[in-house]
C-alpha positions in Angstrom: 0.0 0.0 0.0 1.2 3.5 -0.8 2.0 6.0 2.0 -0.6 8.5 0.8 -2.8 10.6 3.0 -5.5 8.0 2.9 -3.2 5.1 3.5 -3.2 6.0 7.2 -6.4 4.0 7.5 -5.2 1.0 5.5 -3.7 -0.8 8.4 -6.5 -0.2 10.9 -8.6 -3.3 10.4 -6.0 -6.0 11.0 -5.4 -4.6 14.5 -9.0 -4.2 15.5 -9.0 -7.9 16.7 -6.3 -7.0 19.2 -8.6 -4.7 21.2 -9.9 -6.4 24.3 -13.6 -5.7 25.0 -14.5 -3.7 28.0 -16.3 -5.6 30.8 -19.6 -4.6 32.3 -18.2 -4.2 35.8 -15.6 -1.7 34.4 -18.1 0.5 32.6 -21.4 0.1 34.4 -24.4 0.4 32.2 -23.0 3.1 29.8 -24.6 3.1 26.4 -21.3 3.5 24.5 -17.9 1.9 25.3 -15.1 2.7 22.8 -11.4 2.1 22.7 -9.7 4.8 20.6 -6.1 5.3 19.8 -3.3 4.9 17.2 0.0 3.4 16.4 2.5 2.6 13.7 2.6 -0.3 11.3 5.3 -1.7 9.0 3.8 -3.3 5.9 4.5 -4.0 2.2 4.3 -1.0 0.0 1.6 -2.7 -2.1 0.3 -6.3 -2.4 3.3 -8.3 -3.7 5.9 -5.7 -3.0 9.3 -6.5 -1.5 9.6 -3.0 -0.1 8.4 -2.2 3.5 7.0 1.1 4.6 5.9 2.5 8.0 2.5 4.1 8.2 0.5 5.6 11.1 -3.0 4.2 11.7 -6.0 4.7 14.0 -7.1 2.0 16.4 -10.9 1.8 17.0 -12.6 -0.8 19.1 -16.4 -0.9 19.9 -17.4 -2.9 22.9 -20.8 -1.5 23.4 -23.2 0.8 21.6 -26.8 1.9 21.8 -29.0 2.1 18.6 -32.2 4.2 19.0 -35.2 2.0 18.2 -33.2 -1.2 18.6 -31.5 -1.0 21.9 -28.2 -2.0 23.4 -25.7 -4.0 21.4 -22.9 -5.7 23.4 -19.8 -6.4 21.3 -17.9 -8.4 24.0 -16.1 -11.4 22.7 -17.9 -14.1 24.7 -15.7 -17.0 25.9 -18.3 -19.4 24.5 -20.6 -18.3 21.7 -21.1 -16.9 18.2 -20.6 -13.2 17.3 -21.6 -11.3 14.2 -19.7 -8.1 13.6 -19.1 -5.5 10.8 -15.9 -5.8 8.9 -14.1 -3.0 7.1 -10.8 -2.5 5.3 -9.1 0.3 3.4 -6.5 -0.2 0.7 -4.5 2.8 -0.3 -3.8 3.9 -3.9 -1.1 1.9 -5.8 0.8 4.5 -7.8 3.0 3.2 -10.7 5.4 6.1 -10.1 6.4 4.8 -6.6 8.1 1.6 -7.7 10.2 0.4 -10.7 8.3 -2.8 -10.6 5.1 -0.9 -11.4 6.4 1.1 -14.3 4.0 1.0 -17.3 1.1 -0.4 -15.2 -2.1 1.5 -14.6 -2.6 3.1 -11.2 -5.1 1.4 -8.8 -7.2 3.9 -6.9 -7.9 3.6 -3.2 -10.5 1.0 -2.3 -12.9 0.7 0.6 -14.1 -2.8 1.6 -17.2 -3.3 3.8 -19.0 -6.4 4.9 -19.6 -8.8 7.8 -17.7 -11.2 9.9 -18.8 -14.2 12.0 -16.7 -15.7 14.8 -17.3 -18.7 17.0 -15.3 -19.1 20.2 -15.1 -22.0 22.7 -12.8 -21.2 25.6 -9.3 -20.9 24.2 -10.0 -21.3 20.5 -11.8 -19.0 18.1 -12.5 -19.3 14.4 -13.8 -16.6 12.1 -14.7 -15.7 8.5 -15.1 -12.2 7.1 -16.6 -11.3 3.7 -16.3 -7.8 2.2 -17.4 -6.0 -0.9 -14.9 -3.7 -2.6 -15.7 -0.2 -3.8 -13.9 2.5 -5.9 -10.5 0.9 -6.6 -12.1 -2.4 -7.6 -15.6 -3.9 -7.6 -15.5 -7.4 -6.3 -15.4 -9.5 -3.1 -12.7 -10.7 -0.7 -12.9 -13.2 2.2 -10.6 -13.8 5.2 -10.5 -17.0 7.2 -8.7 -17.6 10.5 -8.3 -19.5 13.7 -7.0 -18.0 16.9 -5.5 -19.9 19.9 -6.0 -17.6 22.9 -4.1 -17.5 26.1 -3.9 -15.2 29.1 -0.5 -15.7 31.0 -1.6 -12.9 33.4 -4.8 -11.1 34.3 -3.7 -8.1 32.2 -2.2 -9.8 29.2 -4.0 -11.6 26.3 -2.2 -13.4 23.5 -3.7 -14.7 20.2 -2.0 -16.7 17.5 -3.1 -18.8 14.5 -3.3 -19.5 10.8 -4.9 -17.2 8.2 -6.1 -17.5 4.6 -7.4 -15.0 2.1 -9.6 -15.3 -1.0 -10.3 -12.8 -3.8 -12.8 -12.5 -6.6 -11.9 -12.1 -10.3 -12.1 -8.3 -10.2 -9.9 -8.1 -7.0 -7.3 -10.4 -8.6 -7.3 -8.4 -11.8 -6.8 -5.1 -10.0 -3.7 -6.1 -7.9 -2.2 -9.0 -9.7 -3.3 -8.8 -13.4 -1.6 -7.2 -16.4 -3.5 -6.1 -19.4 -2.2 -6.2 -23.0 -1.8 -2.4 -23.1 0.1 -2.4 -19.7 2.4 -5.1 -21.0 3.1 -3.0 -24.1 4.0 0.0 -22.0 6.0 -1.8 -19.3 9.8 -2.4 -19.6 9.5 -5.5 -17.3 6.4 -7.4 -18.4 6.2 -8.6 -22.0 2.9 -10.3 -22.0 -0.6 -10.0 -20.4 -1.5 -11.9 -17.3 -5.1 -12.6 -16.2 -5.4 -14.3 -12.8 -8.5 -16.3 -11.8 -10.5 -15.8 -8.6 -9.4 -18.0 -5.7 -7.4 -18.3 -2.6 -4.4 -15.8 -2.7 -2.8 -15.9 0.7 -2.0 -18.3 3.5 -0.1 -17.3 6.6 0.1 -16.8 10.4 -0.8 -13.9 12.6 -0.3 -13.1 16.3 -1.4 -10.3 18.6 -1.1 -9.2 22.2 -3.1 -6.8 24.3 -1.9 -5.5 27.7 -3.9 -3.5 30.2 -1.7 -0.7 31.5 -4.5 0.7 33.6 -8.3 0.3 33.6 -8.5 2.7 30.6 -5.1 2.6 28.8 -4.0 -0.5 26.8 -1.0 -1.5 24.7 -1.5 -3.5 21.5 0.9 -5.3 19.2 0.5 -7.4 16.0 2.8 -9.3 13.8 2.2 -11.6 10.9 3.3 -13.3 7.7 1.3 -13.9 4.5 2.5 -15.9 1.5 0.9 -15.1 -1.8 -0.3 -18.4 -3.4 -2.2 -19.5 -6.5 -2.6 -17.1 -9.4 -1.6 -14.2 -7.0 1.8 -15.9 -6.2 2.3 -16.6 -9.9 1.7 -13.0 -11.0 4.7 -11.4 -12.8 4.2 -8.4 -10.5 4.8 -10.6 -7.4 7.7 -12.4 -9.0 9.4 -9.0 -9.4 8.6 -8.3 -5.8 8.1 -11.0 -3.2 5.6 -13.8 -2.4 6.3 -13.3 1.3 4.5 -10.4 2.9 5.5 -9.4 6.5 3.8 -6.8 8.8 4.1 -5.7 12.4 2.7 -2.9 14.4 2.1 -1.5 17.9 -0.2 1.1 19.3 -2.1 2.4 22.4 -5.7 3.0 23.1 -7.8 4.8 25.7 -11.3 3.6 26.8 -14.2 6.0 26.6 -17.5 5.1 28.3 -20.5 7.6 28.0 -24.2 8.1 27.4 -25.9 10.1 24.6 -29.6 9.3 25.1 
């Protein structure tokens, strides 16, 4: 992803899962409980890049909210149960002027992804799937799958670690891993078109940690590795870059609990 003004939001979503939900005894019966903060993330410049950039990002966690006409919604991650939650992601613009590997390729505009996630947790293990629709930079769908093994060595520290996998639709794959005939003609690196098919494009591992400094302040950290596979891994763009995509970040949040109605 490119370090543009909008790319500051690109790394927000992977770290949302790090935020530990507020407990009822900490916040009483407040209508809204939010964890807000920020941090820094090191990530690939764009999907398939071998360059790493550091970007700031916001951290936002919603543990409880009140919807007029509907009532209270508790977003706490139950130790045993199924949770449905909104899922968002932002991908910054890919600008061909920023990397030699992109010379001659069309720019890819920023993209917003919005959808839903479903998780099921039983004690120390949690599985989830998230499906999102892309807008602006591409029009297609993506899905993320994962399993977390959860441990709490101390009362204030929670650790999560597990495998991940990603899937992309035809339009998503075309946008980030495809090469058109006109792009191949304009590029000094790629001499033929490449059209990837929809399918699984990443497998990897991710780990996170959340530590309670006080009742309101929390430290968060995340690190992970994705390997581009299938038609994504075979893309000439990726072969000029890297199939291995590493990322790591850290941040801090403050809990706000309040009423509006």
